[in-house]
DOZATI-438906 format. One line per field, with one value per residue (C-alpha): residue number from 1; x negated, y, z negated. Coordinates in steps of 0.25 Angstrom, whole numbers, plus 2048, in hexadecimal, padded with zeros to 3 digits. Each point is the difference from the previous one (the first is absolute). Layout:
drenza = c(NUM	...);
x = c(X	...);
y = c(Y	...);
z = c(Z	...);
// end
This chain:
drenza = c(1	2	3	4	5	6	7	8	9	10	11	12	13	14	15	16	17	18	19	20	21	22	23	24	25	26	27	28	29	30	31	32	33	34	35	36	37	38	39	40	41	42	43	44	45	46	47	48	49	50	51	52	53	54	55	56	57	58	59	60	61	62	63	64	65	66	67	68	69	70	71	72	73	74	75	76	77	78	79	80	81	82	83	84	85	86	87	88	89	90	91	92	93	94	95	96	97	98	99	100	101	102	103	104	105	106	107	108	109	110	111	112	113	114	115	116	117	118	119	120	121	122	123	124	125	126	127	128	129	130	131	132	133	134	135	136	137	138	139	140	141	142	143	144	145	146	147	148	149	150	151	152	153	154	155	156	157	158	159	160	161	162	163	164	165	166	167	168	169	170	171	172	173	174	175	176	177	178	179	180	181	182	183	184	185	186	187	188	189	190	191	192	193	194	195	196	197	198	199	200	201	202	203	204	205	206	207	208	209	210	211	212	213	214	215	216	217	218	219	220	221	222	223	224	225	226	227	228	229	230	231	232	233	234	235	236	237	238	239	240	241	242	243	244	245	246	247	248	249	250	251	252	253	254	255	256	257	258	259	260	261	262	263	264	265	266	267	268	269	270	271	272	273	274	275	276	277	278	279	280	281	282	283	284	285	286	287	288	289	290	291	292	293	294	295	296	297	298	299	300	301	302	303	304	305	306	307	308	309	310	311	312	313	314	315	316	317	318	319	320	321	322	323	324	325	326	327	328	329	330	331	332	333	334	335	336	337	338	339	340	341	342	343	344	345	346	347	348	349	350	351	352	353	354	355	356	357	358	359	360	361	362	363	364	365	366	367	368	369	370	371	372	373	374	375	376	377	378	379	380	381	382	383	384	385	386	387	388	389	390	391	392	393	394	395	396	397	398	399	400	401	402	403	404	405	406	407	408	409	410	411	412	413	414	415	416	417	418	419	420	421	422	423	424	425	426	427	428	429	430	431	432	433	434	435	436	437	438	439	440	441	442	443	444	445	446	447	448	449	450	451	452	453	454	455	456	457	458	459	460	461	462	463	464	465	466	467	468	469	470	471	472	473	474	475	476	477	478	479	480	481	482	483	484	485	486	487	488	489	490	491	492	493	494	495	496	497	498	499	500	501	502	503	504	505	506	507	508	509	510	511	512	513	514	515	516	517	518	519	520	521	522	523	524	525	526	527	528	529	530	531	532	533	534	535	536	537	538	539	540	541	542	543	544	545	546	547	548	549	550	551	552	553	554	555	556	557	558	559	560	561	562	563	564	565	566	567	568	569	570	571	572	573	574	575	576	577	578	579	580	581	582);
x = c(7F5	800	7FF	807	7F8	807	7FE	802	802	7FE	80C	80A	806	806	802	809	80B	803	80A	7FF	805	808	7F9	7FE	80E	7FE	80D	806	801	808	7F5	806	7F8	7F7	806	80D	7FD	7F9	80D	809	7F6	800	80F	801	7F6	7F9	7F5	7F3	7F4	7F2	7FD	7F0	7FE	7F4	7FD	7F7	7FB	801	7F3	806	7F7	806	802	7F5	808	80B	80D	80F	80A	80F	80A	80E	80D	809	809	7F5	7FD	7F2	7FC	7F1	7F3	7F2	7F3	7F5	7F4	7F6	80C	809	80B	808	80E	803	80E	808	810	803	806	7FD	7F7	7F7	7F2	7FB	7F2	7F9	7F2	7F6	7FC	80A	80E	80C	803	80D	801	80C	800	809	7FA	80C	7FC	7F2	7FA	7F5	7FE	7F5	802	7F7	800	7F9	7FD	7FD	7F8	807	802	808	802	80C	80A	80B	7FA	805	805	7F7	7FD	802	7F1	7F5	7F6	80C	801	7F2	800	80C	7F7	7F5	809	805	7F2	7FC	80C	7FB	80B	7F8	80B	808	7F4	7FE	80F	7FC	7F4	806	80B	7F3	7FB	80D	800	7F3	7F7	7F4	801	7F2	802	80C	7F9	7F4	80B	806	7F3	7FD	810	7FC	7F2	808	808	7F1	804	7F3	801	80E	7F8	7F6	809	805	7F2	7FB	80B	7FE	7F1	802	809	7F8	7F2	7FD	80B	7F9	80C	7FD	7F3	803	809	7F7	7F6	80A	803	7F1	7FD	80B	7FB	7F1	7FA	7FA	7F6	80D	807	7F6	7FE	80F	801	7F4	806	80F	7F8	7F8	80D	809	7F6	808	80C	7FB	7FA	80A	7F7	7F4	804	802	7F3	7FA	807	7F9	7F3	801	805	7F5	7F6	805	7FE	7F2	7FC	806	7F8	7F4	800	803	7F1	7FB	806	7F4	803	806	803	808	808	803	804	80A	806	801	809	80A	800	80E	802	80A	803	804	80B	80C	7FC	7FE	7F2	7F9	7F3	7F3	7FE	80F	7FE	7F3	807	80C	7F7	7F8	80D	805	7F4	7FD	7FD	80E	803	7FA	80C	800	7F8	80C	80A	809	80B	7FE	804	7F5	7FA	804	7F1	800	80B	804	80C	800	803	804	7F4	800	80C	7FB	805	800	7FD	803	80F	802	7FD	808	80C	800	7FE	80C	809	7FB	803	80E	801	7FB	809	80D	800	800	803	804	801	7FE	801	7F1	7FD	7F2	7FA	7F2	7F6	7F5	7F4	7F6	7F2	802	80C	80B	80B	801	80C	80B	809	80C	807	80B	800	809	7F6	801	7F7	800	7F7	7FE	7F6	7FE	7F6	7FA	7F6	805	80B	805	805	808	803	809	803	809	807	80E	801	7F2	7F3	7F7	7F5	7F4	7FC	7F1	7FF	801	809	800	804	800	7FB	809	7FA	7F4	806	7FE	7F0	807	806	7FA	7FC	7F8	7FC	7F4	7FA	7FE	7F6	809	7FF	80A	7FD	809	80E	803	80D	803	80B	806	800	7F7	7F8	7F4	7F5	7F9	7F4	7FE	7F6	801	7F4	7F5	800	810	807	807	811	805	7FC	7FD	801	806	7FC	805	7FF	7F3	801	7F6	800	7FE	7FB	807	7FD	80C	807	80E	809	808	80C	7FA	80E	805	7F3	807	7F6	804	7F4	7F5	7F4	7F6	7F3	7F7	7F4	7F9	804	803	7F5	806	80D	7F9	809	7F8	80B	80D	807	80F	809	80C	80A	80C	80D	80C	80C	80C	807	80E	805	7F5	7FE	7F1	7F6	7F5	7F4	7FE	7F8	805	7F6	7F2	7F6	7F4	7F4	7F6	7F5	7FE	7F8	7FE	80F	807	80D	80B	80C	80B	80A	80D	80A	80E	80F	7FA	808	7FE	801	810	805	808	7FE	7F6	7F5	7FA	7F2	801	7F6	7F9	802	7F6	800	803);
y = c(7A4	809	7F9	809	802	7FD	807	7F4	7FF	7F2	7FB	80B	80D	80A	804	7FC	805	80D	808	80F	80B	80C	80C	80E	808	80F	807	807	80F	809	809	80D	80A	808	80E	7FA	7FB	80E	808	7F7	801	810	801	7F9	80A	80D	7FE	7F8	7F8	7FE	7F1	7FC	7F0	7FA	7F2	7F6	7F2	7F6	805	80E	807	809	7F7	805	7FA	806	7FC	803	806	800	809	7FA	807	7F9	7FD	7F8	80A	802	80F	802	7F8	803	7FA	802	807	7F9	7FA	80D	806	80E	802	80E	806	7F4	800	7FD	7F3	7F1	7F8	7F4	800	7F3	7FF	7F7	7FF	7F4	7F5	804	7FC	809	80A	807	80C	807	80F	809	80F	807	80C	800	80A	7F6	7F2	7F5	7F4	7F4	7F2	7F4	7F6	7F1	7F8	7F9	7F0	7FC	804	80B	7FB	80C	80E	80D	805	808	80F	80D	802	7FB	800	7F9	7F5	7FD	7FE	7F7	7F9	7FE	7FA	7F6	7FB	7FF	7F7	7F7	806	804	801	809	808	802	805	80B	804	800	80A	809	800	804	80B	805	7FA	805	7F9	7F9	7F8	7FA	7FB	7FA	7F9	7FA	7FC	7F8	7FA	7FC	7FB	7F8	7F9	7FE	80B	806	806	807	805	808	807	806	802	807	80A	801	803	80A	809	7FE	7FA	802	7F7	7F3	7F7	7FF	7FC	7F5	7FA	803	7F8	7F4	7FF	800	7F6	7F7	800	7FC	80E	800	80B	80A	7FB	805	80E	801	7FB	809	80C	7FD	801	80D	806	7FC	800	7FC	7FE	7F7	7F6	7F5	7FF	7FB	7F2	801	806	7F3	7F8	806	801	7F1	7FC	80A	7F7	7F4	805	806	7F1	7F8	808	7FF	7F1	7FE	804	7FC	7F2	7FD	80A	7F9	80B	807	7F5	7FD	810	7FC	7F5	809	808	7F7	7F7	801	7FF	7F6	7F7	7F2	7F5	7FD	7F3	800	7FD	7FD	7F9	807	7FC	805	80E	801	7FC	80A	80B	7FE	800	80D	808	7FA	80B	806	7FC	809	809	807	80C	80A	7FB	80D	7F6	7F7	801	800	7F4	7FB	801	80E	806	7FC	808	806	7FA	805	801	7F7	7F7	7F2	7F6	7F0	7FA	7F1	805	808	7F4	7F6	809	804	7F1	7FC	80A	7FA	7F2	804	803	7F4	7F8	807	802	7F8	807	80E	809	80F	809	805	80C	800	80C	7FC	80B	800	809	806	802	80E	7F9	806	7F9	7FB	7F7	7FC	7F4	7FE	7F2	7FC	7F1	7F6	7FC	7F3	7FC	7F1	7FF	7F2	7F8	7F4	7FB	805	80A	802	80A	7FF	80D	7FF	80D	801	80D	801	80B	7FC	7F3	801	7FE	80C	806	804	80F	801	7F1	800	7FA	803	7F5	800	80E	802	7F4	807	800	7F1	804	801	7F2	7F7	7F7	80B	809	7F9	800	810	808	80B	80C	809	80E	807	806	808	808	7FA	806	805	7F3	7FE	7F2	7F8	802	7F3	7FE	7F2	7F9	7F2	7F8	7F9	7F4	7FD	7FC	80B	7FD	80D	806	7FB	804	7F5	800	7F4	7F5	805	807	809	804	80E	805	80B	80A	80A	806	7FE	80A	7F8	806	803	7FC	7F5	7FA	7FF	803	80E	801	7F9	805	7F8	801	7F7	7FA	7FE	800	7F2	801	7F3	807	80E	806	80D	806	7FE	807	7FC	806	7FB	807	7F7	804	7FA	7FA	7FB	7F4	801	7F2	7F9	80C	802	80A	7FD	808	7FF	809	80D	803	7FA	806	7FC	807	7F7	800	7F2	801	80F	801	809	7FD	804	7FA	805	7F5	803	7F7	801	7F8	7F5	7F4	7F6	7F1	7FC	80F	807	80F	808	806	80E	803	80B	809	7FC	806	809	7F6	7F3);
z = c(886	7F4	7F3	7F5	7F2	7F3	7F3	7F7	7F1	7F9	7FB	7FA	7FF	7F5	7F1	7F5	7F7	7F9	7F6	804	7F7	806	805	7FB	804	801	7FC	80B	800	809	809	804	806	7F6	805	7FD	7F3	7FB	806	7F8	7F3	802	801	7F1	7FA	802	7F7	804	7F9	805	7FE	7FE	802	7FB	803	7F6	801	7F7	7F9	7FE	809	80C	80C	80B	80B	808	7FE	805	7F9	803	7F7	801	7FA	7F5	80D	806	80A	805	7FC	801	805	7FE	7FD	7F6	7FF	7F5	7F9	800	808	7FD	805	7FF	7FD	7FE	7FE	7F2	7FF	7FD	80A	801	805	808	801	80B	7FC	809	7F6	7F5	7FE	804	7F6	7FB	7F7	7FC	7FE	7FA	801	7F9	7F7	805	80A	802	7FE	800	803	7FC	808	7FB	80B	800	808	80B	7FE	80C	80F	802	809	800	806	800	80E	809	7FA	808	7FB	806	7F3	7F9	80B	7FF	7F0	804	809	7F7	7F5	809	805	7F1	7FF	80C	809	80C	80A	7F7	7FE	810	801	7F6	805	80E	7FB	7FA	80E	806	7F5	801	80C	7FB	7F2	800	7F3	807	80B	7F9	7F8	80D	804	7F4	801	80F	7FC	7F5	80C	807	80A	800	80E	7FC	7F3	807	808	7F3	7FB	80D	7FE	7F1	802	80A	7F8	7F2	803	7F1	7FA	7FA	801	80F	7FF	7F7	809	80C	7F7	7FC	810	803	7F6	805	80E	7FB	804	7F2	802	804	7F4	7F6	807	800	7F0	7FD	807	7F8	7F3	804	803	7F6	7F3	7F4	807	80A	7F5	804	80E	7F8	801	80E	801	7F9	809	80C	7FA	7FD	80E	806	7F7	806	80F	7FD	7F8	80C	80A	7F9	7FE	80F	803	7F1	7FE	7F6	7F7	7F4	7F6	80B	802	7F1	800	80A	7FA	7F3	807	804	7F2	7FA	7F2	7F9	80C	7FC	804	7F9	7FB	7F1	7FE	80D	801	800	810	802	7FB	807	80C	7FE	7FD	80E	807	7F9	802	80F	80A	806	80E	80A	806	80E	7FF	803	7F6	800	806	7F4	7F2	7F6	7FC	7F2	7FB	805	7FB	7F1	7FB	7F2	7F4	7F1	7F7	7F5	803	7FC	80A	7FD	80E	7FA	7FB	80D	809	7F8	7FF	80E	803	7F9	808	80D	7FC	7FB	80E	806	7F7	802	80F	80C	80B	803	80E	805	80A	804	807	808	805	807	805	80A	7FC	807	7FB	7FA	7F9	807	804	80E	801	7F6	800	7F7	7FD	7F7	7FB	7F8	7F5	7F9	7F5	7F9	7F3	7F9	7F7	808	7F5	7F4	803	80E	806	80D	808	80D	808	80C	808	80D	807	800	808	805	7F8	7FC	80A	7FC	802	804	800	7F2	7F6	7F1	7F7	7F0	7FF	7F3	7FA	7FB	7F2	7FE	7FE	7F1	800	7F7	80A	808	7F6	7FC	80E	7FD	7F9	7F9	7F8	7F8	804	7F6	7FF	80C	806	80E	808	7F3	7F8	7F4	805	7FC	80B	804	809	806	80A	806	7F9	808	7F9	801	80D	807	7FE	805	80D	80E	80E	809	80F	808	7F7	7F8	7F3	7FD	7EF	7FC	7F3	7F9	7F6	7FB	7F4	7FA	7F9	7F5	7F8	7F2	7FA	808	806	80F	80A	807	80B	806	809	806	809	806	7F8	80D	80F	807	80C	806	804	800	7F5	7FB	7F7	7F8	7F6	7FB	7F6	7FA	7F7	7F8	7FA	7FA	806	7F9	804	7F9	803	7F9	7F5	804	803	808	805	80F	80A	805	80A	805	807	808	807	807	80B	807	80E	7FF	801	7F5	7FA	7F6	7FC	7F7	7FB	7F7	7FC	7FB	7FF	7F7	7FF	7F6	805	801	7FB	809	7FB	806	7F7	802	7FC	7F2	800	7F2	7F3	7FB	7F2	807);
// end
């Protein structure tokens, strides 16, 4: 008789109430073929003008990076498109008429500049750009020019919209199959989705076409580092900097990470044979000592601070040697944050905790449709079998007594109970946000890493780790009647202005030998759902993913939720795409 295993989260689920602002809407334009528009303009005037467009950054200096320019007629017709070189683009023999220039430069706000060349044989146009402050949600249609599409993709990726970026780069490669920059950018997008094997296919092609392109080596270094091949990562990172010189300056932090990982590997290997070397052991500990990690309590006692610090600096859980199939550990891959942005941890935890409390107070039960895709993975990480399920999902959450939340979950397939693909049932996975509920946040050591842009939204990036001196109330595996607590570390992204929790990722602090659990990574994304009958917005899970290895068997699960119903409400609620500024 096979006994199914369960993922269990103690007592709870979800996240609170939100008021949202309208998303940016782009003014519609009529996009006629450029040749057609030029013919129409030529019929209006037989004279022409040369346009010199110069782009400048906020400091007035010429824009070094490439930007895409589109010239529209007064009627909104697309007339010309092109890309800049060192902040300059020249269009010769443009028909005399009024135009509008639209500028898309990665990392900057969309700029629109009116142009009236009447009376001039040549015209200089200067456009000053402003730094981008929010994720773009309206993009131009694909262009007929490969380079323009490539820059459109860079613009979308800098806005956090990787899917849109991939569509532009795919169009680039349709128009110009040997576009090396687009290949490498596609590999970066795939690596962002933890699809290292697919990313490698693009990199192999790119390296064959242009072995001297430094970005190819940089992405290869990142893949090697994630795979635990530290020596190879160092070689690729150093090669990137040799090939790119000043242009490859951004590879310096990558090289530093690779060298640090290599140092860790060398020291661990040395200490296996020389365990008595105290200085080397101290050197290894110093490599992993985090800064400014503290608990959420206001004034923790001295012994609590010491235990919290020990928990936060504990050695990462050993992962399987071949980790290409597994997303990077939260301690290995720290997303960048904006320099100089101060973060008040106490304020972030207090306001995020209030959002979750509001949810618990306002809701007792809801239902949803759950879609599950269960993949069995080979040792190589390739998918060997896929099973799909659709469930009716019911969640009830109540506070049974002060300090204790009770979560009940039910899954069924029509009139029959839900089965368990792979002998495993996932329960309470989206409840990870309740790590930030005031009842439970004190059991974790936390650090606000800074202000980040995550999926196009400005968020506070918070690292957390289960404290050794506190009970584990969050996560357990249940096998038969036995529970096996699992200590977690992870990272959350909390919307900067509304303090809703937008995403959570976790990894194991250590494996669980009793059940042969050696690896696990989870990732949850949340979004707003509006319940019209009650006039409230709630942030509920959109997707959840889990990778795990138990008893040598590897799986990947992807869950999505839709058709939300609040208890006693008849109208179905669809998940909305989160606004860039919730």
